[in-house]
C-alpha positions, 0 to 999 in steps of 0.5 A, spaced: 470 265 301 465 260 300 463 259 293 456 261 291 451 255 289 446 255 284 439 255 285 434 251 280 427 253 281 424 246 279 429 243 284 427 248 290 419 247 288 420 240 290 421 242 297 416 245 302 417 251 305 418 252 312 413 255 317 415 262 319 416 259 326 421 254 323 424 259 319 425 263 325 428 258 329 433 255 324 435 263 323 437 263 331 440 257 331 445 258 325 446 265 328 448 262 335 452 256 333 453 256 325 451 252 320 452 245 323 449 240 317 453 241 310 449 243 304 448 237 299 450 239 292 450 236 285 456 237 281 454 236 274 458 234 268 459 242 266 462 243 273 455 247 275 454 246 283 446 246 284 444 246 291 439 239 292 438 240 300 439 246 304 436 252 301 433 255 307 440 254 311 444 257 304 439 263 304 440 264 312 448 263 311 449 268 305 444 273 308 448 273 314 455 272 312 456 265 315 460 260 312 457 253 310 460 246 308 458 242 302 458 235 300 457 233 293 452 228 291 454 223 285 447 223 280 447 220 273 442 225 271 437 231 272 431 226 273 435 222 278 437 229 282 429 230 282 428 223 285 434 224 290 430 230 293 424 227 293 426 221 297 430 226 302 424 230 303 420 223 304 424 223 311 423 229 314 419 229 320 415 236 320 411 233 314 404 232 315 401 225 313 398 229 307 404 232 305 408 225 305 402 222 301 404 228 295 411 227 296 411 219 295 406 220 289 411 224 286 417 219 288 412 214 284 412 218 278 419 220 278 421 213 278 417 211 272 420 217 268 427 214 270 425 207 268 422 209 261 429 213 260 432 207 262 428 202 257 430 207 252 437 208 253 437 200 253 434 199 247 439 204 243 445 201 246 442 194 244 441 197 237 448 199 237 451 193 240 454 198 246 452 193 252 448 187 253 441 189 255 440 184 262 447 188 265 444 195 263 437 193 266 440 190 273 444 196 274 440 202 272 432 200 273 429 204 279 426 200 285 419 198 284 414 204 282 407 201 282 402 204 287 401 198 291 409 197 292 410 204 294 404 204 299 408 198 302 414 202 302 412 208 305 406 205 309 401 210 306 394 207 304 394 205 297 387 209 297 390 215 299 396 215 294 390 214 289 387 220 291 393 225 291 394 222 284 387 224 282 388 231 285 394 232 281 391 230 275 384 234 276 387 240 280 395 241 280 394 248 284 390 244 289 395 239 289 401 244 290 397 247 296 397 240 299 404 239 298 406 246 302 401 245 307 396 250 305 390 245 305 389 238 307 387 233 303 380 232 306 379 240 304 382 239 297 376 236 292 378 234 285 375 238 279 370 233 276 373 231 269 369 234 263 364 229 259 366 228 252 361 232 250 364 238 254 371 237 251 368 237 244 365 243 245 371 246 248 376 244 243 371 247 238 372 254 240 377 257 236 378 262 242 380 256 246 387 255 242 388 262 241 388 263 248 393 258 249 397 261 243 397 268 246 400 265 253 405 262 249 407 268 245 408 272 252 412 267 255 419 270 252 416 275 247 417 282 249 420 281 256 424 287 258 428 284 263 431 279 258 432 284 253 436 289 258 440 283 260 442 282 253 446 289 254 449 288 260 456 292 260 462 289 263 462 295 269 456 292 271 458 285 272 458 282 279 459 275 282 451 275 283 450 277 276 454 271 274 450 266 278 444 270 276 446 268 269 447 261 270 440 260 273 436 264 267 440 259 263 438 253 267 431 256 266 431 257 259 434 250 258 428 247 262 423 251 258 426 249 251 426 242 253 418 242 255 417 246 249 420 240 245 416 235 249 410 238 248 411 239 240 413 232 239 406 230 243 402 234 239 405 232 233 404 225 235 396 227 236 396 230 229 398 224 226 393 220 229 388 224 226 386 222 219 387 228 214 391 232 219 397 235 217 404 235 221 406 242 224 412 246 222 
C-alpha cells in the first residue's frame, strides 16, 4: 500500500487548478494507463513527506485506488520548497501569458525572501565565527532576482511584470484571479492607492482596528471543529485522521509564524512613533 502524502495548503495554493476538461482528460488517462509520472515530494527533517508537484494526479490515484510512484526532492527549507514549486509551474505549457507573468513575479519575490534569509544567516554565522561569509554567500545566494533580470530570464516584458506587481499590492484577490485564469490582466484593474488624507481618516476610526481585532479573535477562538478534535478517541482513529492531524499542525505552525511576523513588524512601527508604548 502506498504511503499517504501530506498536502500543504500554502504549497497547493501556488499551483493553478486544472480546467474541468483538463481534469477529465487526466482522470481518463490515469484510469487507462496508470500514473505515468512520479509525484515530487519534499521529505522534511522531521520525516514528513509533503507533496510538491502532482496534486491532481495524487487526488485521482487515491480516489480510484491507483498506485503511484514518488521521487524525493532535496530542499534546504520551506522557502526553497515554495521557490521550487514556482519554478516548476513556470514551465507549464498550459499557462496563459498573464498567468506566467504572475508566477514569475512570485518567483522574483520568493528569491528575495530567500536572499534576505541567507544574508541574516551569513551575518549570524560570521558573528559566531562558524563560517566565512564569502563561502556561505557563494553557496546559497539565489540567482539574480531584479525585475530586469527576471524579465530577461522569463522573456516577459518588464512592464508586464511591473503591472502584476502593482496589482498584487493593490488588489490581492484580483491577482489570484489572474493566477487561476478567472480574469485577464487587462480586465484586472488595480485599486487606486488611498491618499494620505484618506489613510489618516481611516486610521483615526476606532472601529477600523476593532474590526481587525474581531477578525483575529475569531480565527482560533470558538472553533467547534478544533474543539471536537481535542476529544478524539482511540476507537475513532484512522489513517486519514493521522494525515489530517499532520495537515492541521502544519496549518497552525504557519498561522503562528505569520502571527509572530506581524507582531514583530507592528512593534517596530510602534517604536518608530514617539510616545507609543511597545505592545505586550
